[in-house]
Structures are given as C-alpha cells and as structure tokens.
Backbone as JSON Lines, residues from 0, in Angstrom:
{"i":0,"aa":"M","n":[-14.94,83.1,-2.18],"ca":[-13.86,82.51,-1.49],"c":[-14.29,81.32,-0.68]}
{"i":1,"aa":"K","n":[-15.47,81.53,-0.15],"ca":[-15.96,80.44,0.66],"c":[-16.08,79.16,-0.15]}
{"i":2,"aa":"N","n":[-16.54,79.27,-1.4],"ca":[-16.67,78.09,-2.26],"c":[-15.32,77.48,-2.56]}
{"i":3,"aa":"S","n":[-14.32,78.29,-2.77],"ca":[-12.99,77.81,-3.05],"c":[-12.43,77.04,-1.86]}
{"i":4,"aa":"A","n":[-12.64,77.56,-0.67],"ca":[-12.16,76.88,0.54],"c":[-12.94,75.59,0.74]}
{"i":5,"aa":"L","n":[-14.23,75.61,0.45],"ca":[-15.06,74.4,0.59],"c":[-14.62,73.33,-0.4]}
{"i":6,"aa":"I","n":[-14.31,73.73,-1.61],"ca":[-13.86,72.78,-2.63],"c":[-12.5,72.21,-2.24]}
{"i":7,"aa":"K","n":[-11.58,73.05,-1.76],"ca":[-10.27,72.58,-1.35],"c":[-10.39,71.64,-0.16]}
{"i":8,"aa":"G","n":[-11.27,71.96,0.78],"ca":[-11.47,71.11,1.96],"c":[-12.07,69.76,1.59]}
{"i":9,"aa":"T","n":[-13.03,69.77,0.69],"ca":[-13.66,68.52,0.23],"c":[-12.65,67.67,-0.51]}
{"i":10,"aa":"A","n":[-11.83,68.3,-1.34],"ca":[-10.8,67.57,-2.09],"c":[-9.79,66.96,-1.13]}
{"i":11,"aa":"A","n":[-9.41,67.69,-0.1],"ca":[-8.44,67.17,0.88],"c":[-9.03,65.98,1.62]}
{"i":12,"aa":"I","n":[-10.29,66.04,1.98],"ca":[-10.95,64.91,2.67],"c":[-11.01,63.7,1.75]}
{"i":13,"aa":"A","n":[-11.36,63.92,0.48],"ca":[-11.45,62.82,-0.49],"c":[-10.09,62.16,-0.68]}
{"i":14,"aa":"V","n":[-9.02,62.96,-0.8],"ca":[-7.66,62.39,-0.97],"c":[-7.26,61.63,0.28]}
{"i":15,"aa":"G","n":[-7.56,62.14,1.44],"ca":[-7.23,61.45,2.7],"c":[-7.96,60.13,2.82]}
{"i":16,"aa":"A","n":[-9.24,60.12,2.46],"ca":[-10.02,58.87,2.52],"c":[-9.47,57.86,1.53]}
{"i":17,"aa":"A","n":[-9.11,58.32,0.33],"ca":[-8.55,57.42,-0.68],"c":[-7.24,56.82,-0.2]}
{"i":18,"aa":"L","n":[-6.41,57.62,0.44],"ca":[-5.14,57.11,0.96],"c":[-5.37,56.07,2.06]}
{"i":19,"aa":"L","n":[-6.32,56.32,2.92],"ca":[-6.62,55.36,4.0],"c":[-7.14,54.04,3.44]}
{"i":20,"aa":"L","n":[-8.04,54.11,2.49],"ca":[-8.62,52.91,1.92],"c":[-7.67,52.21,0.96]}
{"i":21,"aa":"G","n":[-6.8,52.92,0.33],"ca":[-5.9,52.36,-0.67],"c":[-4.61,51.87,-0.09]}
{"i":22,"aa":"G","n":[-4.44,51.82,1.16],"ca":[-3.23,51.28,1.74],"c":[-2.32,52.33,2.31]}
{"i":23,"aa":"G","n":[-2.68,53.57,2.19],"ca":[-1.86,54.62,2.75],"c":[-1.96,54.66,4.26]}
{"i":24,"aa":"G","n":[-2.92,53.96,4.83],"ca":[-3.12,53.89,6.27],"c":[-3.75,52.56,6.58]}
{"i":25,"aa":"T","n":[-4.21,52.37,7.76],"ca":[-4.83,51.1,8.13],"c":[-6.21,51.36,8.71]}
{"i":26,"aa":"L","n":[-7.06,50.38,8.49],"ca":[-8.35,50.37,9.15],"c":[-8.3,49.22,10.14]}
{"i":27,"aa":"A","n":[-8.68,49.42,11.32],"ca":[-8.61,48.37,12.33],"c":[-9.68,47.32,12.1]}
{"i":28,"aa":"S","n":[-9.34,46.05,12.29],"ca":[-10.32,44.97,12.28],"c":[-9.89,43.95,13.31]}
{"i":29,"aa":"W","n":[-10.86,43.25,13.84],"ca":[-10.57,42.26,14.86],"c":[-10.15,40.95,14.21]}
{"i":30,"aa":"N","n":[-9.18,40.27,14.79],"ca":[-8.82,38.93,14.37],"c":[-8.17,38.22,15.53]}
{"i":31,"aa":"A","n":[-8.19,36.92,15.46],"ca":[-7.57,36.12,16.52],"c":[-7.14,34.79,15.92]}
{"i":32,"aa":"A","n":[-6.24,34.1,16.56],"ca":[-5.77,32.8,16.09],"c":[-5.5,31.92,17.29]}
{"i":33,"aa":"D","n":[-5.66,30.63,17.09],"ca":[-5.33,29.65,18.12],"c":[-4.89,28.38,17.41]}
{"i":34,"aa":"N","n":[-3.97,27.67,17.96],"ca":[-3.51,26.43,17.36],"c":[-4.46,25.29,17.71]}
{"i":35,"aa":"A","n":[-4.88,24.56,16.68],"ca":[-5.69,23.37,16.9],"c":[-4.74,22.22,17.18]}
{"i":36,"aa":"A","n":[-5.19,21.23,17.9],"ca":[-4.35,20.07,18.21],"c":[-5.1,18.79,17.85]}
{"i":37,"aa":"P","n":[-5.28,18.51,16.54],"ca":[-6.06,17.34,16.15],"c":[-5.32,16.02,16.32]}
{"i":38,"aa":"G","n":[-4.02,16.04,16.55],"ca":[-3.25,14.8,16.68],"c":[-2.62,14.43,15.35]}
{"i":39,"aa":"T","n":[-2.19,13.2,15.25],"ca":[-1.54,12.74,14.03],"c":[-2.33,11.57,13.45]}
{"i":40,"aa":"V","n":[-2.15,11.35,12.17],"ca":[-2.77,10.23,11.48],"c":[-1.66,9.31,11.0]}
{"i":41,"aa":"V","n":[-1.86,8.03,11.17],"ca":[-0.88,7.04,10.71],"c":[-1.5,6.24,9.58]}
{"i":42,"aa":"A","n":[-0.77,6.08,8.49],"ca":[-1.28,5.32,7.35],"c":[-1.38,3.84,7.7]}
{"i":43,"aa":"G","n":[-2.32,3.18,7.08],"ca":[-2.49,1.74,7.27],"c":[-1.5,0.96,6.43]}
{"i":44,"aa":"D","n":[-1.82,-0.31,6.2],"ca":[-0.92,-1.18,5.44],"c":[-1.74,-2.18,4.65]}
{"i":45,"aa":"L","n":[-1.27,-2.5,3.46],"ca":[-1.85,-3.53,2.62],"c":[-0.66,-4.3,2.04]}
{"i":46,"aa":"N","n":[-0.62,-5.61,2.29],"ca":[0.5,-6.4,1.8],"c":[0.07,-7.85,1.66]}
{"i":47,"aa":"V","n":[0.72,-8.55,0.75],"ca":[0.53,-9.99,0.61],"c":[1.9,-10.61,0.39]}
{"i":48,"aa":"V","n":[2.18,-11.67,1.14],"ca":[3.45,-12.37,1.05],"c":[3.16,-13.86,0.99]}
{"i":49,"aa":"K","n":[3.77,-14.54,0.01],"ca":[3.56,-15.99,-0.07],"c":[4.29,-16.66,1.08]}
{"i":50,"aa":"S","n":[3.68,-17.7,1.59],"ca":[4.25,-18.46,2.69],"c":[4.65,-19.82,2.13]}
{"i":51,"aa":"G","n":[5.92,-19.99,1.85],"ca":[6.39,-21.24,1.26],"c":[6.14,-21.27,-0.24]}
{"i":52,"aa":"A","n":[6.47,-22.4,-0.83],"ca":[6.29,-22.57,-2.27],"c":[4.87,-23.02,-2.57]}
{"i":53,"aa":"G","n":[4.35,-22.55,-3.69],"ca":[3.03,-23.01,-4.13],"c":[3.12,-24.45,-4.63]}
{"i":54,"aa":"V","n":[1.98,-25.11,-4.71],"ca":[1.94,-26.52,-5.1],"c":[1.02,-26.67,-6.32]}
{"i":55,"aa":"W","n":[1.52,-27.38,-7.34],"ca":[0.73,-27.72,-8.52],"c":[0.3,-29.17,-8.4]}
{"i":56,"aa":"T","n":[-0.98,-29.44,-8.7],"ca":[-1.48,-30.81,-8.7],"c":[-2.3,-31.06,-9.96]}
{"i":57,"aa":"D","n":[-2.43,-32.36,-10.31],"ca":[-3.25,-32.72,-11.46],"c":[-4.68,-32.99,-11.01]}
{"i":58,"aa":"R","n":[-5.51,-33.45,-11.93],"ca":[-6.93,-33.7,-11.64],"c":[-7.11,-34.67,-10.47]}
{"i":59,"aa":"A","n":[-6.22,-35.64,-10.33],"ca":[-6.32,-36.64,-9.26],"c":[-5.72,-36.15,-7.94]}
{"i":60,"aa":"G","n":[-5.16,-34.93,-7.94],"ca":[-4.57,-34.4,-6.72],"c":[-3.11,-34.78,-6.55]}
{"i":61,"aa":"N","n":[-2.51,-35.38,-7.57],"ca":[-1.09,-35.74,-7.51],"c":[-0.23,-34.53,-7.82]}
{"i":62,"aa":"P","n":[0.88,-34.36,-7.07],"ca":[1.77,-33.23,-7.35],"c":[2.41,-33.36,-8.74]}
{"i":63,"aa":"V","n":[2.58,-32.22,-9.4],"ca":[3.25,-32.2,-10.7],"c":[4.34,-31.13,-10.67]}
{"i":64,"aa":"T","n":[5.36,-31.34,-11.49],"ca":[6.4,-30.34,-11.68],"c":[6.0,-29.53,-12.91]}
{"i":65,"aa":"I","n":[5.54,-28.33,-12.68],"ca":[4.94,-27.55,-13.75],"c":[5.92,-27.23,-14.88]}
{"i":66,"aa":"S","n":[7.21,-27.11,-14.56],"ca":[8.19,-26.74,-15.58],"c":[8.43,-27.86,-16.6]}
{"i":67,"aa":"T","n":[8.07,-29.1,-16.26],"ca":[8.29,-30.22,-17.2],"c":[6.99,-30.9,-17.6]}
{"i":68,"aa":"Y","n":[5.88,-30.44,-17.09],"ca":[4.6,-31.09,-17.35],"c":[4.12,-30.77,-18.77]}
{"i":69,"aa":"K","n":[3.57,-31.77,-19.46],"ca":[3.02,-31.6,-20.82],"c":[1.51,-31.82,-20.73]}
{"i":70,"aa":"V","n":[0.73,-30.75,-20.95],"ca":[-0.72,-30.85,-20.84],"c":[-1.32,-31.49,-22.08]}
{"i":71,"aa":"V","n":[-2.48,-32.12,-21.9],"ca":[-3.26,-32.7,-22.98],"c":[-4.71,-32.26,-22.81]}
{"i":72,"aa":"P","n":[-5.51,-32.32,-23.87],"ca":[-6.92,-31.96,-23.72],"c":[-7.57,-32.77,-22.59]}
{"i":73,"aa":"G","n":[-8.33,-32.08,-21.75],"ca":[-9.0,-32.72,-20.62],"c":[-8.21,-32.64,-19.31]}
{"i":74,"aa":"D","n":[-6.94,-32.21,-19.39],"ca":[-6.14,-32.03,-18.17],"c":[-6.72,-30.92,-17.31]}
{"i":75,"aa":"K","n":[-6.52,-31.08,-16.02],"ca":[-6.92,-30.04,-15.07],"c":[-5.77,-29.89,-14.08]}
{"i":76,"aa":"L","n":[-5.18,-28.7,-14.05],"ca":[-4.08,-28.4,-13.14],"c":[-4.55,-27.37,-12.13]}
{"i":77,"aa":"T","n":[-4.16,-27.59,-10.87],"ca":[-4.57,-26.7,-9.79],"c":[-3.32,-26.17,-9.09]}
{"i":78,"aa":"Y","n":[-3.32,-24.86,-8.85],"ca":[-2.22,-24.21,-8.14],"c":[-2.75,-23.72,-6.81]}
{"i":79,"aa":"T","n":[-2.05,-24.09,-5.74],"ca":[-2.44,-23.71,-4.38],"c":[-1.27,-23.0,-3.72]}
{"i":80,"aa":"Q","n":[-1.56,-21.84,-3.12],"ca":[-0.52,-21.04,-2.47],"c":[-1.06,-20.47,-1.16]}
{"i":81,"aa":"V","n":[-0.27,-20.6,-0.09],"ca":[-0.62,-19.99,1.19],"c":[-0.1,-18.55,1.16]}
{"i":82,"aa":"L","n":[-0.97,-17.61,1.54],"ca":[-0.64,-16.19,1.5],"c":[-0.87,-15.55,2.86]}
{"i":83,"aa":"D","n":[0.1,-14.78,3.31],"ca":[-0.09,-13.98,4.52],"c":[-0.55,-12.6,4.08]}
{"i":84,"aa":"V","n":[-1.78,-12.27,4.42],"ca":[-2.41,-11.01,4.0],"c":[-2.41,-10.04,5.17]}
{"i":85,"aa":"T","n":[-1.9,-8.83,4.92],"ca":[-1.92,-7.76,5.92],"c":[-2.87,-6.68,5.43]}
{"i":86,"aa":"L","n":[-3.88,-6.4,6.22],"ca":[-4.84,-5.33,5.94],"c":[-5.02,-4.53,7.22]}
{"i":87,"aa":"T","n":[-4.44,-3.36,7.27],"ca":[-4.52,-2.52,8.45],"c":[-5.06,-1.16,8.05]}
{"i":88,"aa":"G","n":[-6.11,-0.73,8.68],"ca":[-6.67,0.59,8.41],"c":[-8.17,0.59,8.56]}
{"i":89,"aa":"N","n":[-8.68,1.72,8.97],"ca":[-10.12,1.85,9.06],"c":[-10.71,1.72,7.66]}
{"i":90,"aa":"K","n":[-11.7,0.91,7.53],"ca":[-12.4,0.68,6.26],"c":[-11.51,0.08,5.18]}
{"i":91,"aa":"M","n":[-10.44,-0.62,5.57],"ca":[-9.56,-1.27,4.6],"c":[-10.25,-2.52,4.08]}
{"i":92,"aa":"A","n":[-10.22,-2.7,2.77],"ca":[-10.77,-3.89,2.13],"c":[-9.96,-4.15,0.87]}
{"i":93,"aa":"A","n":[-9.79,-5.44,0.54],"ca":[-9.02,-5.78,-0.65],"c":[-9.5,-7.11,-1.21]}
{"i":94,"aa":"N","n":[-9.3,-7.26,-2.51],"ca":[-9.62,-8.5,-3.2],"c":[-8.34,-9.23,-3.58]}
{"i":95,"aa":"I","n":[-8.36,-10.55,-3.45],"ca":[-7.28,-11.39,-3.98],"c":[-7.74,-11.85,-5.35]}
{"i":96,"aa":"T","n":[-6.91,-11.59,-6.35],"ca":[-7.21,-12.01,-7.71],"c":[-6.0,-12.73,-8.27]}
{"i":97,"aa":"A","n":[-6.19,-13.34,-9.43],"ca":[-5.08,-14.04,-10.1],"c":[-4.52,-13.17,-11.2]}
{"i":98,"aa":"A","n":[-3.22,-13.2,-11.37],"ca":[-2.54,-12.49,-12.44],"c":[-1.82,-13.5,-13.31]}
{"i":99,"aa":"G","n":[-1.52,-13.11,-14.53],"ca":[-0.77,-13.99,-15.43],"c":[-1.59,-15.12,-16.01]}
{"i":100,"aa":"T","n":[-2.91,-14.94,-16.05],"ca":[-3.8,-16.02,-16.5],"c":[-4.52,-15.69,-17.8]}
{"i":101,"aa":"G","n":[-4.03,-14.7,-18.53],"ca":[-4.7,-14.27,-19.74],"c":[-4.03,-14.76,-21.01]}
{"i":102,"aa":"A","n":[-4.51,-14.21,-22.11],"ca":[-4.04,-14.62,-23.43],"c":[-2.55,-14.36,-23.64]}
{"i":103,"aa":"A","n":[-2.01,-13.32,-23.0],"ca":[-0.58,-13.03,-23.15],"c":[0.29,-14.19,-22.69]}
{"i":104,"aa":"N","n":[-0.25,-15.03,-21.82],"ca":[0.49,-16.18,-21.31],"c":[-0.01,-17.5,-21.9]}
{"i":105,"aa":"G","n":[-0.83,-17.41,-22.94],"ca":[-1.3,-18.6,-23.66],"c":[-2.66,-19.11,-23.24]}
{"i":106,"aa":"F","n":[-3.26,-18.53,-22.23],"ca":[-4.54,-19.02,-21.71],"c":[-5.69,-18.26,-22.38]}
{"i":107,"aa":"T","n":[-6.29,-18.86,-23.41],"ca":[-7.42,-18.23,-24.08],"c":[-8.66,-19.09,-23.87]}
{"i":108,"aa":"A","n":[-9.82,-18.47,-24.01],"ca":[-11.08,-19.19,-23.82],"c":[-11.23,-20.34,-24.8]}
{"i":109,"aa":"A","n":[-10.5,-20.31,-25.89],"ca":[-10.59,-21.38,-26.89],"c":[-9.85,-22.64,-26.46]}
{"i":110,"aa":"N","n":[-8.97,-22.51,-25.45],"ca":[-8.19,-23.69,-25.08],"c":[-8.16,-24.05,-23.6]}
{"i":111,"aa":"V","n":[-8.47,-23.11,-22.73],"ca":[-8.37,-23.4,-21.3],"c":[-9.34,-22.51,-20.51]}
{"i":112,"aa":"V","n":[-9.94,-23.11,-19.5],"ca":[-10.81,-22.37,-18.59],"c":[-10.04,-22.15,-17.3]}
{"i":113,"aa":"V","n":[-9.89,-20.88,-16.92],"ca":[-9.18,-20.52,-15.7],"c":[-10.21,-20.03,-14.69]}
{"i":114,"aa":"T","n":[-10.22,-20.62,-13.5],"ca":[-11.19,-20.21,-12.48],"c":[-10.69,-19.0,-11.71]}
{"i":115,"aa":"D","n":[-11.6,-18.3,-11.08],"ca":[-11.22,-17.27,-10.13],"c":[-10.64,-17.97,-8.91]}
{"i":116,"aa":"P","n":[-9.79,-17.28,-8.15],"ca":[-9.24,-17.92,-6.96],"c":[-10.31,-18.31,-5.95]}
{"i":117,"aa":"V","n":[-10.13,-19.49,-5.38],"ca":[-10.96,-19.93,-4.25],"c":[-10.12,-19.67,-3.01]}
{"i":118,"aa":"L","n":[-10.7,-19.0,-2.03],"ca":[-9.97,-18.59,-0.83],"c":[-10.47,-19.34,0.39]}
{"i":119,"aa":"K","n":[-9.53,-19.83,1.2],"ca":[-9.89,-20.52,2.44],"c":[-9.04,-19.99,3.58]}
{"i":120,"aa":"V","n":[-9.68,-19.9,4.74],"ca":[-9.0,-19.54,5.98],"c":[-9.29,-20.66,6.96]}
{"i":121,"aa":"A","n":[-8.24,-21.35,7.39],"ca":[-8.37,-22.49,8.3],"c":[-9.36,-23.52,7.76]}
{"i":122,"aa":"G","n":[-9.31,-23.76,6.45],"ca":[-10.16,-24.76,5.82],"c":[-11.57,-24.31,5.5]}
{"i":123,"aa":"V","n":[-11.94,-23.11,5.87],"ca":[-13.29,-22.58,5.62],"c":[-13.22,-21.6,4.46]}
{"i":124,"aa":"T","n":[-14.09,-21.78,3.48],"ca":[-14.12,-20.9,2.32],"c":[-14.55,-19.49,2.73]}
{"i":125,"aa":"V","n":[-13.81,-18.49,2.25],"ca":[-14.14,-17.09,2.46],"c":[-14.24,-16.43,1.09]}
{"i":126,"aa":"T","n":[-14.86,-15.26,1.05],"ca":[-15.02,-14.56,-0.23],"c":[-14.37,-13.18,-0.16]}
{"i":127,"aa":"N","n":[-14.08,-12.66,-1.33],"ca":[-13.62,-11.27,-1.44],"c":[-14.78,-10.36,-1.14]}
{"i":128,"aa":"P","n":[-14.59,-9.2,-0.6],"ca":[-13.32,-8.64,-0.2],"c":[-12.91,-9.09,1.2]}
{"i":129,"aa":"L","n":[-11.61,-9.14,1.42],"ca":[-11.08,-9.4,2.76],"c":[-11.0,-8.06,3.47]}
{"i":130,"aa":"T","n":[-11.23,-8.06,4.79],"ca":[-11.22,-6.8,5.52],"c":[-10.29,-6.82,6.73]}
{"i":131,"aa":"T","n":[-9.68,-7.97,7.03],"ca":[-8.75,-8.06,8.15],"c":[-7.54,-8.89,7.74]}
{"i":132,"aa":"S","n":[-6.47,-8.73,8.48],"ca":[-5.26,-9.52,8.22],"c":[-5.53,-10.97,8.55]}
{"i":133,"aa":"K","n":[-4.99,-11.88,7.71],"ca":[-5.18,-13.31,7.94],"c":[-4.29,-14.11,7.02]}
{"i":134,"aa":"T","n":[-4.16,-15.39,7.32],"ca":[-3.46,-16.32,6.44],"c":[-4.51,-16.99,5.57]}
{"i":135,"aa":"V","n":[-4.34,-16.89,4.26],"ca":[-5.32,-17.37,3.29],"c":[-4.67,-18.41,2.39]}
{"i":136,"aa":"T","n":[-5.39,-19.48,2.12],"ca":[-4.95,-20.44,1.11],"c":[-5.74,-20.14,-0.15]}
{"i":137,"aa":"A","n":[-5.01,-19.78,-1.21],"ca":[-5.64,-19.43,-2.48],"c":[-5.4,-20.56,-3.48]}
{"i":138,"aa":"T","n":[-6.45,-20.92,-4.22],"ca":[-6.36,-22.0,-5.19],"c":[-6.97,-21.53,-6.51]}
{"i":139,"aa":"I","n":[-6.28,-21.84,-7.6],"ca":[-6.77,-21.51,-8.93],"c":[-6.63,-22.75,-9.81]}
{"i":140,"aa":"T","n":[-7.59,-22.95,-10.72],"ca":[-7.62,-24.15,-11.55],"c":[-7.54,-23.78,-13.03]}
{"i":141,"aa":"F","n":[-6.76,-24.55,-13.76],"ca":[-6.62,-24.42,-15.21],"c":[-7.13,-25.72,-15.83]}
{"i":142,"aa":"E","n":[-8.26,-25.66,-16.52],"ca":[-8.8,-26.86,-17.14],"c":[-8.68,-26.73,-18.65]}
{"i":143,"aa":"F","n":[-7.89,-27.63,-19.23],"ca":[-7.65,-27.63,-20.67],"c":[-8.8,-28.35,-21.34]}
{"i":144,"aa":"L","n":[-9.45,-27.69,-22.26],"ca":[-10.7,-28.17,-22.84],"c":[-10.55,-29.53,-23.51]}
{"i":145,"aa":"S","n":[-11.45,-30.42,-23.15],"ca":[-11.46,-31.76,-23.75],"c":[-12.07,-31.71,-25.15]}
{"i":146,"aa":"T","n":[-12.66,-30.59,-25.51],"ca":[-13.27,-30.45,-26.83],"c":[-12.24,-30.1,-27.91]}
{"i":147,"aa":"T","n":[-10.99,-29.94,-27.52],"ca":[-9.93,-29.66,-28.5],"c":[-9.81,-30.88,-29.4]}
{"i":148,"aa":"T","n":[-9.85,-30.66,-30.7],"ca":[-9.83,-31.79,-31.64],"c":[-8.65,-31.69,-32.6]}
{"i":149,"aa":"G","n":[-8.4,-32.8,-33.3],"ca":[-7.33,-32.83,-34.29],"c":[-6.01,-32.51,-33.65]}
{"i":150,"aa":"R","n":[-5.28,-31.63,-34.28],"ca":[-3.97,-31.25,-33.77],"c":[-3.97,-29.82,-33.21]}
{"i":151,"aa":"A","n":[-5.16,-29.29,-32.95],"ca":[-5.26,-27.93,-32.41],"c":[-4.51,-27.86,-31.08]}
{"i":152,"aa":"D","n":[-3.75,-26.83,-30.9],"ca":[-2.99,-26.56,-29.67],"c":[-1.87,-27.56,-29.39]}
{"i":153,"aa":"V","n":[-1.47,-28.38,-30.4],"ca":[-0.41,-29.37,-30.16],"c":[0.89,-28.7,-29.74]}
{"i":154,"aa":"T","n":[1.21,-27.58,-30.31],"ca":[2.47,-26.92,-29.96],"c":[2.25,-25.65,-29.14]}
{"i":155,"aa":"A","n":[1.09,-25.52,-28.56],"ca":[0.78,-24.31,-27.78],"c":[1.71,-24.22,-26.56]}
{"i":156,"aa":"T","n":[2.0,-22.99,-26.19],"ca":[2.85,-22.74,-25.03],"c":[2.03,-22.0,-23.98]}
{"i":157,"aa":"Y","n":[2.12,-22.47,-22.75],"ca":[1.41,-21.84,-21.62],"c":[2.45,-21.42,-20.6]}
{"i":158,"aa":"N","n":[2.47,-20.14,-20.29],"ca":[3.48,-19.61,-19.37],"c":[2.92,-19.58,-17.94]}
{"i":159,"aa":"F","n":[3.19,-20.64,-17.2],"ca":[2.75,-20.7,-15.81],"c":[3.67,-19.9,-14.89]}
{"i":160,"aa":"G","n":[4.84,-19.49,-15.41],"ca":[5.79,-18.73,-14.6],"c":[5.28,-17.36,-14.19]}
{"i":161,"aa":"N","n":[4.27,-16.85,-14.88],"ca":[3.71,-15.54,-14.55],"c":[2.44,-15.62,-13.7]}
{"i":162,"aa":"V","n":[2.0,-16.83,-13.39],"ca":[0.79,-16.98,-12.57],"c":[1.11,-16.54,-11.14]}
{"i":163,"aa":"A","n":[0.28,-15.65,-10.62],"ca":[0.5,-15.13,-9.27],"c":[-0.83,-14.67,-8.69]}
{"i":164,"aa":"F","n":[-0.83,-14.47,-7.4],"ca":[-2.0,-13.9,-6.73],"c":[-1.67,-12.47,-6.35]}
{"i":165,"aa":"T","n":[-2.62,-11.58,-6.56],"ca":[-2.43,-10.17,-6.22],"c":[-3.48,-9.74,-5.21]}
{"i":166,"aa":"L","n":[-3.12,-8.74,-4.45],"ca":[-4.03,-8.15,-3.46],"c":[-4.22,-6.7,-3.85]}
{"i":167,"aa":"E","n":[-5.46,-6.31,-4.08],"ca":[-5.75,-4.95,-4.53],"c":[-6.82,-4.32,-3.66]}
{"i":168,"aa":"Q","n":[-6.49,-3.14,-3.13],"ca":[-7.44,-2.42,-2.28],"c":[-8.66,-2.03,-3.1]}
{"i":169,"aa":"I","n":[-9.82,-2.13,-2.47],"ca":[-11.05,-1.65,-3.08],"c":[-11.67,-0.61,-2.16]}
{"i":170,"aa":"M","n":[-12.54,0.21,-2.69],"ca":[-13.23,1.21,-1.88],"c":[-14.41,0.55,-1.17]}
{"i":171,"aa":"Q","n":[-14.46,0.71,0.12],"ca":[-15.59,0.21,0.9],"c":[-16.68,1.26,0.94]}
{"i":172,"aa":"D","n":[-17.89,0.82,1.25],"ca":[-18.99,1.75,1.43],"c":[-18.63,2.76,2.5]}
{"i":173,"aa":"G","n":[-19.04,3.98,2.32],"ca":[-18.78,5.02,3.31],"c":[-17.56,5.85,2.98]}
{"i":174,"aa":"L","n":[-16.79,5.45,1.97],"ca":[-15.63,6.25,1.56],"c":[-16.03,7.06,0.34]}
{"i":175,"aa":"A","n":[-15.58,8.27,0.29],"ca":[-15.92,9.11,-0.86],"c":[-14.68,9.5,-1.61]}
C-alpha cells in the first residue's frame, strides 16, 4: 500500500508541476519598465531651384536663342544657370550633375562633346560634392566636333529642351 500511495503522490506532484510550468499557474519573475525620452528627430532638406532663366551663349560669348539656333561643326554652345541649392542635415552632401545630355537627346560622342558642369559660388570655382546651402552658378558646354566631314550630321536633331541640372544626395564618409 505504501508503494501505491507513493506512486499516487509522485504522480500528483508531477501533474502539479506540469500545470505550473505549462501555464496552469504562474512563476514569479522580476521586471520593470521606464519611458525613455530621447527627443524628436527632424528630417533635413535637399532641393535645387533655378533662379531666373538660363542663358545660352556661343563660342564668342554672344547670347543665342537656342530654339532657333542652327549648329555647325566647330560650334561651341554654353548654358549657364543660377541655382539656389538647399542642403540641410547632418552629413548632407550632394552633387550637381547635368541631365538630358545623352544620346537620347542627340548628343553622342561621335558628334558632340558635353562637359561636366562647372560650378561657381560668388565667382569662385567649387567642386562636388556640395555640403551646405548656397547659390551656385552652373555652366555646361556643348562642343560640336570640327572633325565632322562631308554631310554627316547635316539633319541631326539635338534636344536642348531636356538639358537640366540635377542635385543628387550622396553618402558621406561616416554613414553606414
């Protein structure tokens, strides 16, 4: 009998322990919580806005009306645009590049050399990347190759209407 009572008692303890561990009861544990107050974060800003109309000039620096101008081999046209650049944020950096200067708009290496934008602030040349807000004068040059011979490119079309300057954020050192 004693064995039977011992077996029943052991079984009852085992079932009770299983119920406690399996959710039938609770085991106490310590925990605590507190609200952190890290503050708020405000996003920065990246923007570029043209200031006035851009100006097209020929090799001699004379203004041209690009919509009616007819290029010839050896021509060099320059586009100058004043840009208000906004760069706000810790570690903010951006490059000004030219858009609309590729083959889709008629500008191929076989017929025209397009320069990267030259950037100036108050008459002083600056380089990419820009890291602070400022007014920038951007200039890009299209030089039509004088080596074009015969009637090559006589009826070529160049879409200057898509030429623009873009501002694109880049990752600065220290950002992961």
